N, CA, C and O of each residue as an XYZ file, in Angstrom:
840
protein
N      -4.159     30.635    -21.230
C      -4.386     29.276    -20.752
C      -4.872     28.417    -21.911
O      -5.882     28.755    -22.529
N      -4.200     27.331    -22.226
C      -4.566     26.452    -23.324
C      -5.220     25.195    -22.771
O      -4.888     24.733    -21.680
N      -6.167     24.644    -23.554
C      -6.827     23.425    -23.135
C      -7.896     23.703    -22.087
O      -8.086     24.850    -21.682
N      -8.595     22.662    -21.647
C      -9.650     22.823    -20.644
C      -9.097     23.369    -19.341
O      -7.977     23.052    -18.941
N      -9.900     24.195    -18.686
C      -9.488     24.764    -17.402
C      -9.470     23.677    -16.330
O     -10.309     22.777    -16.325
N      -8.510     23.776    -15.433
C      -8.394     22.818    -14.345
C      -9.141     23.319    -13.118
O      -9.437     24.507    -12.987
N      -9.440     22.374    -12.214
C     -10.245     22.716    -11.044
C      -9.564     23.770    -10.183
O     -10.212     24.707     -9.717
N      -8.245     23.619     -9.967
C      -7.554     24.583     -9.112
C      -7.465     25.957     -9.767
O      -7.362     26.973     -9.079
N      -7.505     25.985    -11.116
C      -7.508     27.265    -11.808
C      -8.856     27.970    -11.664
O      -8.932     29.199    -11.676
N      -9.906     27.181    -11.530
C     -11.245     27.749    -11.331
C     -11.561     27.961     -9.857
O     -12.593     28.541     -9.518
N     -10.681     27.497     -8.987
C     -10.899     27.680     -7.551
C     -11.953     26.774     -6.963
O     -12.615     27.145     -5.993
N     -12.128     25.565     -7.542
C     -13.132     24.640     -7.020
C     -12.452     23.323     -6.661
O     -11.338     23.036     -7.100
N     -13.152     22.533     -5.852
C     -12.636     21.235     -5.419
C     -13.817     20.285     -5.276
O     -14.885     20.680     -4.808
N     -13.623     19.030     -5.678
C     -14.693     18.033     -5.627
C     -14.497     17.112     -4.432
O     -13.373     16.746     -4.088
N     -15.605     16.746     -3.809
C     -15.573     15.827     -2.666
C     -15.476     14.400     -3.183
O     -16.216     14.023     -4.092
N     -14.571     13.594     -2.617
C     -14.403     12.212     -3.055
C     -15.515     11.312     -2.525
O     -15.728     10.219     -3.051
N     -16.226     11.758     -1.491
C     -17.268     10.925     -0.892
C     -18.625     11.106     -1.563
O     -19.279     10.122     -1.907
N     -19.057     12.364     -1.754
C     -20.389     12.607     -2.307
C     -20.367     13.267     -3.677
O     -21.410     13.374     -4.322
N     -19.185     13.718     -4.141
C     -19.070     14.301     -5.469
C     -19.442     15.758     -5.581
O     -19.434     16.307     -6.683
N     -19.766     16.400     -4.482
C     -20.139     17.814     -4.524
C     -18.942     18.676     -4.902
O     -17.860     18.526     -4.333
N     -19.134     19.575     -5.860
C     -18.095     20.522     -6.274
C     -18.373     21.846     -5.572
O     -19.443     22.436     -5.723
N     -17.392     22.297     -4.806
C     -17.566     23.528     -4.047
C     -16.345     24.416     -4.218
O     -15.309     23.976     -4.716
N     -16.471     25.644     -3.808
C     -15.370     26.586     -3.875
C     -14.258     26.166     -2.920
O     -14.501     25.806     -1.768
N     -13.021     26.224     -3.439
C     -11.864     25.887     -2.606
C     -11.560     27.074     -1.719
O     -11.230     28.145     -2.229
N     -11.662     26.921     -0.382
C     -11.394     28.059      0.503
C      -9.926     28.441      0.458
O      -9.064     27.568      0.348
N      -9.629     29.728      0.539
C      -8.228     30.156      0.557
C      -7.501     29.641      1.780
O      -8.114     29.341      2.805
N      -6.178     29.542      1.663
C      -5.375     28.976      2.753
C      -5.556     29.754      4.054
O      -5.537     29.171      5.138
N      -5.729     31.067      3.947
C      -5.871     31.884      5.155
C      -7.162     31.568      5.885
O      -7.226     31.647      7.112
N      -8.199     31.206      5.123
C      -9.493     30.939      5.739
C      -9.574     29.554      6.352
O     -10.490     29.269      7.122
N      -8.623     28.689      6.018
C      -8.665     27.321      6.515
C      -8.180     27.223      7.958
O      -8.503     26.260      8.654
N      -7.429     28.182      8.401
C      -6.955     28.182      9.774
C      -6.056     27.013     10.097
O      -6.042     26.540     11.234
N      -5.299     26.536      9.115
C      -4.389     25.412      9.356
C      -5.068     24.062      9.320
O      -4.399     23.042      9.484
N      -6.386     24.018      9.109
C      -7.118     22.763      9.065
C      -7.518     22.429      7.631
O      -7.686     23.319      6.797
N      -7.666     21.161      7.363
C      -8.078     20.737      6.022
C      -9.550     21.086      5.833
O     -10.357     20.831      6.727
N      -9.918     21.663      4.690
C     -11.321     22.025      4.474
C     -12.202     20.788      4.417
O     -11.763     19.705      4.028
N     -13.472     20.975      4.820
C     -14.430     19.868      4.831
C     -15.553     20.134      3.849
O     -15.873     21.283      3.544
N     -16.143     19.065      3.360
C     -17.251     19.174      2.411
C     -18.461     19.753      3.126
O     -18.827     19.261      4.193
N     -19.091     20.778      2.575
C     -20.259     21.377      3.247
C     -21.472     20.454      3.271
O     -22.391     20.675      4.061
N     -21.498     19.411      2.415
C     -22.664     18.522      2.373
C     -22.511     17.302      3.271
O     -23.408     16.999      4.058
N     -21.356     16.580      3.160
C     -21.207     15.335      3.932
C     -20.166     15.440      5.041
O     -20.079     14.550      5.886
N     -19.372     16.517      5.051
C     -18.399     16.712      6.109
C     -17.078     16.000      5.905
O     -16.208     16.074      6.774
N     -16.893     15.302      4.771
C     -15.626     14.615      4.504
C     -14.517     15.623      4.220
O     -14.769     16.722      3.725
N     -13.280     15.229      4.543
C     -12.140     16.104      4.292
C     -11.943     16.278      2.790
O     -12.037     15.310      2.035
N     -11.674     17.488      2.360
C     -11.460     17.789      0.949
C      -9.964     17.837      0.654
O      -9.191     18.394      1.434
N      -9.559     17.255     -0.468
C      -8.169     17.326     -0.898
C      -8.137     17.252     -2.411
O      -8.883     16.489     -3.025
N      -7.259     18.057     -3.008
C      -7.183     18.101     -4.469
C      -6.622     16.807     -5.039
O      -6.982     16.414     -6.148
N      -5.763     16.155     -4.311
C      -5.210     14.868     -4.705
C      -5.240     13.941     -3.492
O      -5.160     14.405     -2.354
N      -5.353     12.641     -3.729
C      -5.338     11.692     -2.621
C      -3.991     11.775     -1.906
O      -2.949     11.699     -2.557
N      -3.992     11.929     -0.590
C      -2.719     12.046      0.147
C      -1.848     10.800     -0.028
O      -2.322      9.675      0.128
N      -0.573     11.014     -0.353
C       0.400      9.929     -0.501
C      -0.105      8.844     -1.459
O       0.066      7.650     -1.212
N      -0.722      9.278     -2.543
C      -1.327      8.334     -3.483
C      -0.308      7.353     -4.055
O      -0.535      6.143     -4.037
N       0.806      7.862     -4.560
C       1.799      6.997     -5.191
C       2.457      6.065     -4.181
O       2.677      4.890     -4.474
N       2.771      6.575     -3.002
C       3.418      5.744     -1.982
C       2.499      4.605     -1.541
O       2.943      3.466     -1.396
N       1.238      4.908     -1.333
C       0.292      3.866     -0.915
C       0.102      2.833     -2.024
O       0.089      1.629     -1.766
N      -0.045      3.313     -3.262
C      -0.249      2.394     -4.379
C       0.965      1.490     -4.579
O       0.819      0.295     -4.835
N       2.173      2.067     -4.460
C       3.392      1.265     -4.587
C       3.463      0.204     -3.489
O       3.773     -0.955     -3.764
N       3.177      0.596     -2.253
C       3.269     -0.339     -1.127
C       2.305     -1.513     -1.307
O       2.670     -2.664     -1.067
N       1.085     -1.219     -1.726
C       0.094     -2.274     -1.922
C       0.443     -3.165     -3.112
O       0.219     -4.375     -3.072
N       0.990     -2.567     -4.172
C       1.382     -3.358     -5.335
C       2.534     -4.299     -5.006
O       2.514     -5.465     -5.402
N       3.538     -3.804     -4.284
C       4.671     -4.648     -3.897
C       4.208     -5.778     -2.974
O       4.659     -6.917     -3.099
N       3.301     -5.452     -2.044
C       2.762     -6.479     -1.150
C       2.019     -7.554     -1.936
O       2.130     -8.739     -1.621
N       1.261     -7.152     -2.958
C       0.535     -8.136     -3.772
C       1.500     -9.029     -4.551
O       1.244    -10.221     -4.720
N       2.608     -8.454     -5.027
C       3.615     -9.261     -5.717
C       4.234    -10.292     -4.786
O       4.505    -11.422     -5.194
N       4.458     -9.899     -3.526
C       5.027    -10.822     -2.544
C       4.054    -11.974     -2.280
O       4.466    -13.133     -2.216
N       2.762    -11.657     -2.127
C       1.765    -12.688     -1.870
C       1.530    -13.575     -3.092
O       1.060    -14.705     -2.959
N       1.855    -13.065     -4.281
C       1.610    -13.849     -5.501
C       2.538    -15.055     -5.590
O       2.201    -16.052     -6.227
N       3.705    -14.969     -4.956
C       4.645    -16.100     -4.966
C       4.073    -17.319     -4.246
O       3.986    -18.386     -4.854
N       3.673    -17.205     -2.959
C       3.073    -18.394     -2.319
C       1.743    -18.790     -2.938
O       1.353    -19.956     -2.869
N       1.026    -17.818     -3.553
C      -0.233    -18.168     -4.208
C      -0.020    -19.140     -5.358
O      -0.901    -19.940     -5.672
N       1.158    -19.072     -5.991
C       1.468    -19.974     -7.102
C       2.252    -21.206     -6.655
O       2.164    -22.260     -7.285
N       3.018    -21.075     -5.569
C       3.855    -22.186     -5.128
C       3.110    -23.153     -4.215
O       3.375    -24.355     -4.231
N       2.182    -22.633     -3.423
C       1.429    -23.488     -2.500
C       0.211    -24.073     -3.211
O      -0.324    -23.464     -4.137
N      -0.227    -25.254     -2.778
C      -1.428    -25.847     -3.398
C      -2.671    -25.018     -3.102
O      -2.842    -24.496     -2.000
N      -3.532    -24.907     -4.104
C      -4.782    -24.153     -3.936
C      -5.965    -25.081     -3.708
O      -7.012    -24.646     -3.228
N      -5.806    -26.375     -4.053
C      -6.906    -27.309     -3.819
C      -6.367    -28.735     -3.735
O      -5.321    -29.069     -4.291
N      -7.127    -29.555     -3.017
C      -6.819    -30.982     -2.876
C      -7.914    -31.765     -3.591
O      -9.097    -31.584     -3.302
N      -7.533    -32.623     -4.509
C      -8.501    -33.428     -5.249
C      -8.296    -34.907     -4.932
O      -7.169    -35.399     -4.866
N      -9.403    -35.589     -4.739
C      -9.372    -37.027     -4.471
C     -10.402    -37.697     -5.365
O     -11.601    -37.455     -5.234
N      -9.932    -38.538     -6.272
C     -10.808    -39.232     -7.212
C     -10.599    -40.729     -7.061
O      -9.517    -41.248     -7.337
N     -11.645    -41.418     -6.622
C     -11.634    -42.876     -6.407
C     -10.461    -43.273     -5.499
O      -9.755    -44.248     -5.758
N     -10.278    -42.501     -4.446
C      -9.259    -42.818     -3.458
C      -7.886    -42.293     -3.756
O      -7.018    -42.348     -2.886
N      -7.645    -41.784     -4.947
C      -6.334    -41.235     -5.302
C      -6.342    -39.720     -5.087
O      -6.985    -38.981     -5.832
N      -5.621    -39.273     -4.064
C      -5.623    -37.855     -3.730
C      -4.347    -37.155     -4.155
O      -3.277    -37.763     -4.194
N      -4.466    -35.862     -4.477
C      -3.300    -35.061     -4.853
C      -3.605    -33.598     -4.608
O      -4.754    -33.163     -4.690
N      -2.549    -32.842     -4.304
C      -2.688    -31.408     -4.105
C      -2.174    -30.684     -5.344
O      -1.143    -31.045     -5.911
N      -2.909    -29.662     -5.750
C      -2.586    -28.970     -6.983
C      -2.354    -27.486     -6.743
O      -3.085    -26.833     -5.999
N      -1.315    -26.975     -7.393
C      -1.126    -25.521     -7.443
C      -2.025    -24.968     -8.545
O      -2.794    -25.707     -9.161
N      -1.921    -23.661     -8.787
C      -2.772    -23.054     -9.807
C      -2.511    -23.667    -11.174
O      -3.441    -24.094    -11.858
N      -1.238    -23.709    -11.571
C      -0.899    -24.210    -12.908
C      -1.138    -25.712    -13.030
O      -1.636    -26.179    -14.055
N      -0.789    -26.467    -11.996
C      -1.035    -27.913    -12.071
C      -2.534    -28.211    -12.070
O      -2.973    -29.203    -12.653
N      -3.319    -27.348    -11.412
C      -4.767    -27.505    -11.455
C      -5.320    -27.243    -12.839
O      -6.239    -27.925    -13.293
N      -4.750    -26.242    -13.510
C      -5.159    -25.960    -14.887
C      -4.882    -27.177    -15.772
O      -5.726    -27.581    -16.571
N      -3.680    -27.756    -15.617
C      -3.311    -28.938    -16.410
C      -4.235    -30.109    -16.090
O      -4.635    -30.858    -16.981
N      -4.571    -30.259    -14.796
C      -5.427    -31.374    -14.371
C      -6.817    -31.264    -14.980
O      -7.363    -32.245    -15.484
N      -7.388    -30.063    -14.929
C      -8.713    -29.874    -15.522
C      -8.664    -30.050    -17.043
O      -9.594    -30.588    -17.643
N      -7.579    -29.593    -17.652
C      -7.460    -29.721    -19.108
C      -7.385    -31.200    -19.523
O      -8.032    -31.615    -20.484
N      -6.598    -31.977    -18.795
C      -6.463    -33.402    -19.115
C      -7.766    -34.159    -18.898
O      -8.054    -35.131    -19.596
N      -8.565    -33.700    -17.908
C      -9.825    -34.383    -17.625
C     -10.937    -33.997    -18.593
O     -12.041    -34.537    -18.524
N     -10.640    -33.051    -19.506
C     -11.629    -32.641    -20.490
C     -12.440    -31.419    -20.099
O     -13.315    -30.993    -20.852
N     -12.158    -30.840    -18.916
C     -12.876    -29.634    -18.472
C     -12.149    -28.407    -19.007
O     -11.534    -27.659    -18.247
N     -12.222    -28.207    -20.312
C     -11.454    -27.145    -20.957
C     -11.930    -25.756    -20.532
O     -11.126    -24.840    -20.364
N     -13.226    -25.612    -20.364
C     -13.761    -24.308    -19.970
C     -13.268    -23.877    -18.601
O     -12.841    -22.737    -18.424
N     -13.326    -24.801    -17.612
C     -12.850    -24.484    -16.262
C     -11.353    -24.211    -16.271
O     -10.888    -23.289    -15.601
N     -10.593    -25.003    -17.025
C      -9.145    -24.801    -17.109
C      -8.825    -23.430    -17.689
O      -7.919    -22.747    -17.210
N      -9.563    -23.024    -18.717
C      -9.317    -21.731    -19.336
C      -9.675    -20.583    -18.397
O      -8.951    -19.591    -18.314
N     -10.798    -20.722    -17.691
C     -11.217    -19.674    -16.752
C     -10.185    -19.506    -15.640
O      -9.821    -18.382    -15.291
N      -9.714    -20.622    -15.084
C      -8.730    -20.548    -13.994
C      -7.421    -19.943    -14.486
O      -6.808    -19.136    -13.787
N      -6.987    -20.331    -15.697
C      -5.738    -19.783    -16.222
C      -5.848    -18.271    -16.451
O      -4.943    -17.519    -16.089
N      -6.946    -17.834    -17.048
C      -7.128    -16.402    -17.316
C      -7.230    -15.624    -16.015
O      -6.590    -14.584    -15.860
N      -8.044    -16.129    -15.064
C      -8.279    -15.400    -13.820
C      -7.084    -15.451    -12.879
O      -6.869    -14.516    -12.108
N      -6.297    -16.533    -12.927
C      -5.208    -16.716    -11.956
C      -3.841    -16.306    -12.467
O      -2.963    -15.970    -11.672
N      -3.644    -16.325    -13.774
C      -2.322    -16.027    -14.334
C      -2.363    -14.793    -15.226
O      -1.631    -13.831    -14.994
N      -3.215    -14.819    -16.240
C      -3.237    -13.726    -17.214
C      -3.684    -12.406    -16.586
O      -3.030    -11.379    -16.770
N      -4.793    -12.428    -15.847
C      -5.324    -11.182    -15.275
C      -4.397    -10.589    -14.212
O      -4.098     -9.397    -14.287
N      -3.924    -11.368    -13.216
C      -3.017    -10.770    -12.233
C      -1.740    -10.203    -12.846
O      -1.312     -9.110    -12.474
N      -1.125    -10.930    -13.780
C       0.107    -10.437    -14.408
C      -0.165     -9.165    -15.205
O       0.651     -8.244    -15.215
N      -1.313     -9.120    -15.869
C      -1.684     -7.911    -16.607
C      -1.869     -6.729    -15.662
O      -1.448     -5.614    -15.967
N      -2.497     -6.974    -14.520
C      -2.703     -5.896    -13.545
C      -1.379     -5.427    -12.955
O      -1.182     -4.230    -12.749
N      -0.469     -6.363    -12.681
C       0.851     -5.974    -12.173
C       1.561     -5.049    -13.160
O       2.087     -4.003    -12.781
N       1.566     -5.452    -14.431
C       2.240     -4.656    -15.458
C       1.555     -3.303    -15.652
O       2.225     -2.279    -15.786
N       0.232     -3.298    -15.667
C      -0.504     -2.057    -15.896
C      -0.307     -1.079    -14.739
O      -0.027      0.098    -14.965
N      -0.451     -1.557    -13.506
C      -0.268     -0.679    -12.346
C       1.172     -0.197    -12.250
O       1.419      0.969    -11.942
N       2.129     -1.091    -12.513
C       3.530     -0.682    -12.492
C       3.822      0.385    -13.528
O       4.546      1.342    -13.253
N       3.257      0.223    -14.727
C       3.438      1.224    -15.780
C       2.842      2.568    -15.383
O       3.460      3.613    -15.586
N       1.637      2.536    -14.815
C       0.985      3.781    -14.390
C       1.787      4.487    -13.303
O       1.946      5.707    -13.337
N       2.289      3.722    -12.342
C       3.022      4.324    -11.232
C       4.365      4.897    -11.684
O       4.737      6.002    -11.289
N       5.084      4.148    -12.507
C       6.400      4.610    -12.953
C       6.269      5.863    -13.819
O       6.971      6.851    -13.600
N       5.363      5.818    -14.808
C       5.215      6.964    -15.716
C       4.678      8.192    -14.993
O       5.067      9.318    -15.307
N       3.788      7.983    -14.027
C       3.253      9.127    -13.275
C       4.313      9.713    -12.363
O       4.412     10.933    -12.230
N       5.110      8.854    -11.731
C       6.164      9.335    -10.837
C       7.220     10.121    -11.601
O       7.800     11.070    -11.073
N       7.468      9.726    -12.841
C       8.441     10.437    -13.674
C       7.824     11.620    -14.415
O       8.508     12.309    -15.173
N       6.524     11.854    -14.194
C       5.798     12.955    -14.828
C       5.937     12.886    -16.349
O       6.222     13.880    -17.017
N       5.727     11.686    -16.864
C       5.812     11.463    -18.307
C       4.616     12.114    -19.003
O       3.479     11.979    -18.550
N       4.875     12.812    -20.092
C       3.820     13.527    -20.803
C       3.331     12.774    -22.036
O       2.408     13.231    -22.710
N       3.939     11.626    -22.341
C       3.533     10.858    -23.516
C       2.381      9.912    -23.161
O       2.395      9.260    -22.117
N       1.393      9.851    -24.045
C       0.300      8.888    -23.908
C      -0.532      9.049    -22.658
O      -0.934      8.048    -22.065
N      -0.805     10.268    -22.235
C      -1.578     10.465    -21.012
C      -3.011      9.972    -21.163
O      -3.562      9.366    -20.244
N      -3.612     10.227    -22.312
C      -4.977      9.764    -22.534
C      -5.034      8.231    -22.525
O      -5.960      7.645    -21.964
N      -4.043      7.586    -23.146
C      -4.008      6.132    -23.171
C      -3.808      5.559    -21.764
O      -4.388      4.528    -21.424
N      -2.992      6.225    -20.956
C      -2.780      5.750    -19.588
C      -4.033      5.919    -18.742
O      -4.312      5.097    -17.870
N      -4.790      6.984    -18.997
C      -6.058      7.152    -18.288
C      -7.033      6.025    -18.650
O      -7.753      5.520    -17.788
N      -7.050      5.639    -19.917
C      -7.884      4.512    -20.340
C      -7.388      3.207    -19.724
O      -8.185      2.346    -19.351
N      -6.063      3.064    -19.621
C      -5.490      1.872    -19.001
C      -5.935      1.757    -17.551
O      -6.235      0.662    -17.076
N      -5.980      2.881    -16.850
C      -6.430      2.859    -15.453
C      -7.886      2.419    -15.363
O      -8.241      1.635    -14.482
N      -8.729      2.912    -16.258
C     -10.133      2.506    -16.243
C     -10.269      1.014    -16.553
O     -11.157      0.348    -16.021
N      -9.389      0.489    -17.414
C      -9.396     -0.942    -17.709
C      -9.015     -1.759    -16.479
O      -9.616     -2.799    -16.209
N      -8.006     -1.283    -15.726
C      -7.593     -1.973    -14.502
C      -8.742     -1.993    -13.503
O      -8.977     -3.009    -12.848
N      -9.460     -0.874    -13.381
C     -10.610     -0.835    -12.489
C     -11.681     -1.822    -12.925
O     -12.288     -2.492    -12.090
N     -11.914     -1.914    -14.229
C     -12.924     -2.831    -14.744
C     -12.546     -4.283    -14.479
O     -13.392     -5.089    -14.089
N     -11.272     -4.614    -14.691
C     -10.802     -5.982    -14.457
C     -10.937     -6.354    -12.981
O     -11.183     -7.512    -12.643
N     -10.775     -5.364    -12.112
C     -10.835     -5.630    -10.679
C     -12.128     -6.277    -10.231
O     -12.135     -7.044     -9.268
N     -13.231     -5.979    -10.919
C     -14.512     -6.554    -10.539
C     -14.566     -8.061    -10.784
O     -15.378     -8.756    -10.173
N     -13.708     -8.576    -11.674
C     -13.721     -9.989    -12.019
C     -12.523    -10.734    -11.443
O     -12.296    -11.892    -11.791
N     -11.760    -10.094    -10.574
C     -10.520    -10.691    -10.088
C     -10.749    -11.875     -9.156
O      -9.869    -12.727     -9.027
N     -11.896    -11.950     -8.510
C     -12.176    -13.052     -7.591
C     -12.772    -14.264     -8.315
O     -13.210    -15.216     -7.670
N     -12.790    -14.231     -9.652
C     -13.422    -15.300    -10.413
C     -12.782    -16.648    -10.143
O     -13.473    -17.663    -10.049
N     -11.448    -16.662    -10.015
C     -10.754    -17.930     -9.773
C     -11.141    -18.519     -8.428
O     -11.370    -19.724     -8.325
N     -11.218    -17.689     -7.394
C     -11.617    -18.165     -6.071
C     -13.033    -18.729     -6.126
O     -13.315    -19.766     -5.526
N     -13.916    -18.052     -6.838
C     -15.291    -18.521     -6.960
C     -15.367    -19.838     -7.736
O     -16.181    -20.703     -7.412
N     -14.526    -19.991     -8.751
C     -14.515    -21.234     -9.524
C     -14.105    -22.412     -8.643
O     -14.732    -23.471     -8.683
N     -13.046    -22.224     -7.842
C     -12.598    -23.301     -6.954
C     -13.690    -23.648     -5.944
O     -13.939    -24.824     -5.680
N     -14.343    -22.628     -5.378
C     -15.424    -22.873     -4.419
C     -16.602    -23.583     -5.086
O     -17.196    -24.495     -4.510
N     -16.935    -23.153     -6.314
C     -18.048    -23.762     -7.038
C     -17.754    -25.217     -7.380
O     -18.602    -26.090     -7.191
N     -16.546    -25.475     -7.885
C     -16.172    -26.853     -8.239
C     -16.154    -27.733     -6.996
O     -16.611    -28.875     -7.036
N     -15.626    -27.205     -5.890
C     -15.589    -27.979     -4.649
C     -16.996    -28.337     -4.187
O     -17.255    -29.475     -3.794
N     -17.907    -27.360     -4.236
C     -19.292    -27.623     -3.835
C     -19.970    -28.598     -4.786
O     -20.766    -29.432     -4.356
N     -19.659    -28.499     -6.080
C     -20.276    -29.379     -7.078
C     -19.811    -30.815     -6.919
O     -20.610    -31.748     -6.998
N     -18.502    -30.991     -6.691
C     -17.941    -32.342     -6.591
C     -18.365    -33.019     -5.291
O     -18.375    -34.248     -5.209
N     -18.716    -32.225     -4.270
C     -19.140    -32.786     -2.997
C     -20.356    -33.698     -3.164
O     -20.590    -34.590     -2.348
N     -21.130    -33.464     -4.235
C     -22.304    -34.288     -4.453
C     -21.951    -35.675     -4.983
O     -22.779    -36.585     -4.949
N     -20.735    -35.834     -5.466
C     -20.312    -37.136     -5.974
C     -19.787    -38.011     -4.851
O     -19.212    -37.519     -3.880
N     -19.990    -39.308     -4.994
C     -19.564    -40.230     -3.935
C     -18.126    -40.686     -4.125
O     -17.512    -41.177     -3.177
N     -17.567    -40.534     -5.336
C     -16.247    -41.059     -5.628
C     -15.177    -39.979     -5.742
O     -14.004    -40.292     -5.947
N     -15.559    -38.737     -5.615
C     -14.600    -37.646     -5.783
C     -14.777    -36.618     -4.675
O     -15.851    -36.492     -4.087
N     -13.706    -35.891     -4.405
C     -13.746    -34.866     -3.366
C     -12.726    -33.782     -3.699
O     -11.642    -34.086     -4.197
N     -13.060    -32.519     -3.427
C     -12.154    -31.381     -3.643
C     -12.231    -30.473     -2.430
O     -13.321    -30.148     -1.959
N     -11.081    -30.065     -1.925
C     -11.019    -29.150     -0.789
C     -10.041    -28.019     -1.094
O      -8.994    -28.263     -1.693
N     -10.361    -26.774     -0.691
C      -9.427    -25.666     -0.894
C      -8.229    -25.790      0.036
O      -8.330    -26.374      1.115
N      -7.084    -25.233     -0.390
C      -5.863    -25.247      0.391
C      -5.347    -23.816      0.596
O      -5.973    -22.853      0.153
N      -4.200    -23.691      1.271
C      -3.699    -22.380      1.698
C      -3.420    -21.434      0.535
O      -3.550    -20.219      0.684
N      -3.039    -21.973     -0.618
C      -2.705    -21.130     -1.752
C      -3.838    -20.213     -2.176
O      -3.600    -19.098     -2.640
N      -5.076    -20.681     -2.018
C      -6.219    -19.874     -2.431
C      -6.376    -18.653     -1.532
O      -6.880    -17.622     -1.978
N      -5.949    -18.754     -0.267
C      -6.003    -17.602      0.640
C      -5.003    -16.528      0.207
O      -5.308    -15.335      0.224
N      -3.808    -16.972     -0.179
C      -2.808    -16.014     -0.656
C      -3.262    -15.358     -1.952
O      -3.030    -14.169     -2.167
N      -3.914    -16.139     -2.820
C      -4.402    -15.551     -4.063
C      -5.502    -14.527     -3.779
O      -5.572    -13.486     -4.431
N      -6.350    -14.826     -2.811
C      -7.367    -13.852     -2.419
C      -6.751    -12.561     -1.920
O      -7.265    -11.478     -2.201
N      -5.649    -12.663     -1.178
C      -4.945    -11.476     -0.712
C      -4.355    -10.692     -1.880
O      -4.351     -9.461     -1.864
N      -3.854    -11.405     -2.897
C      -3.324    -10.741     -4.094
C      -4.416     -9.913     -4.754
O      -4.192     -8.763     -5.132
N      -5.588    -10.498     -4.888
C      -6.713     -9.793     -5.517
C      -7.072     -8.538     -4.727
O      -7.246     -7.462     -5.300
N      -7.181     -8.683     -3.416
C      -7.568     -7.547     -2.568
C      -6.517     -6.438     -2.623
O      -6.861     -5.261     -2.729
N      -5.247     -6.809     -2.550
C      -4.171     -5.818     -2.529
C      -4.060     -5.074     -3.862
O      -3.824     -3.866     -3.878
N      -4.230     -5.788     -4.979
C      -4.175     -5.107     -6.282
C      -5.358     -4.166     -6.453
O      -5.213     -3.086     -7.027
N      -6.521     -4.563     -5.964
C      -7.681     -3.676     -6.024
C      -7.465     -2.427     -5.177
O      -7.809     -1.321     -5.594
N      -6.891     -2.606     -3.979
C      -6.607     -1.463     -3.117
C      -5.542     -0.563     -3.734
O      -5.604      0.659     -3.600
N      -4.562     -1.169     -4.412
C      -3.528     -0.379     -5.076
C      -4.137      0.504     -6.156
O      -3.798      1.683     -6.266
N      -5.040     -0.069     -6.954
C      -5.706      0.711     -7.990
C      -6.590      1.795     -7.395
O      -6.687      2.891     -7.947
N      -7.236      1.497     -6.271
C      -8.112      2.479     -5.623
C      -7.314      3.639     -5.033
O      -7.789      4.775     -5.020
N      -6.109      3.362     -4.547
C      -5.299      4.410     -3.928
C      -4.560      5.265     -4.958
O      -4.127      6.377     -4.656
N      -4.420      4.740     -6.172
C      -3.785      5.536     -7.222
C      -4.749      6.619     -7.690
O      -5.895      6.335     -8.038
N      -4.278      7.853     -7.696
C      -5.101      8.977     -8.131
C      -4.823      9.236     -9.606
O      -3.748      9.737     -9.939
N      -5.760      8.911    -10.508
C      -5.493      9.075    -11.938
C      -5.315     10.528    -12.366
O      -4.800     10.791    -13.453
N      -5.733     11.475    -11.527
C      -5.540     12.888    -11.872
C      -4.067     13.267    -11.882
O      -3.674     14.256    -12.499
N      -3.249     12.460    -11.184
C      -1.813     12.736    -11.182
C      -1.206     12.555    -12.570
O      -0.164     13.133    -12.876
N      -1.860     11.750    -13.411
C      -1.367     11.549    -14.776
C      -1.311     12.874    -15.520
O      -0.370     13.139    -16.268
N      -2.338     13.711    -15.304
C      -2.470     14.949    -16.066
C      -1.683     16.110    -15.458
O      -1.542     17.163    -16.081
N      -1.172     15.915    -14.240
C      -0.395     16.995    -13.614
C       0.893     17.267    -14.355
O       1.431     18.372    -14.279
N       1.406     16.264    -15.082
C       2.645     16.456    -15.835
C       2.463     17.436    -16.988
O       3.441     17.980    -17.500
N       1.216     17.666    -17.401
C       0.944     18.542    -18.547
C       0.817     20.006    -18.145
O       0.645     20.876    -18.998
N       0.904     20.277    -16.840
C       0.769     21.643    -16.381
C       2.036     22.429    -16.702
O       3.150     21.928    -16.549
N       1.851     23.634    -17.137
C       3.004     24.479    -17.444
C       3.390     25.285    -16.218
O       4.342     26.064    -16.267
C-alpha cells in the first residue's frame, strides 16, 4: 500500500454530524440497515449519497436563476423626482457615475465576479471528479476550500443594496427600493452554497485508488 492509509482500508468511518471516528461495522452485522453513529445516532456513510447528482442539480438551478437575477431590476432609485429601475450592471454604472466607486466595485465583485467564479469552480470540480481525473487533485481540493470560503461572502451584494436603501431613506430628495431581481440573486447565492455543501470533496481522491 503506497501513500497514506485510507479510512476504508483501516476499517473506520467518520460521522458527518459530530465527527466521531468509529469502527465500520461489517455488512453482515448491519442487517441491511445503514450503520448509525454510536454518539449522536446520525446515519454513517463513507461518501455523501448521490453527491454529484445533487451538486449538479443545484448548480444548474443556480445558473437558471442567475439569468433573471441579471435581467430583472434589482433596485428602484428616485433622485429629486426622477425615478429609474436598475439591473445589477446598470446599478454598477449608476453608482460609478455618481462617484460611489467603492459601492460600485463591491456590487460588481459580489454580483458578477464571485458568482461566475463559483460557477466555473464548481463546474470544474464536478466534471473532473465525475471523469475520475487524477491530475491536480491537491489543487482541486484547495479550489473546493476556496469555494467554501467565498460562500461566506456571497450575500454581500444583497446586504449592500439593503444598506444603501436604508441609508438613502434618511434623505428627503432620494429614495431606493429593492426589486424582484435581488430575490433571484439571493436564490443564486443559496443554491451555489448548497451545491458546494452537497459536493463530497473526498470523491476527488477516489480516482487515485488502485
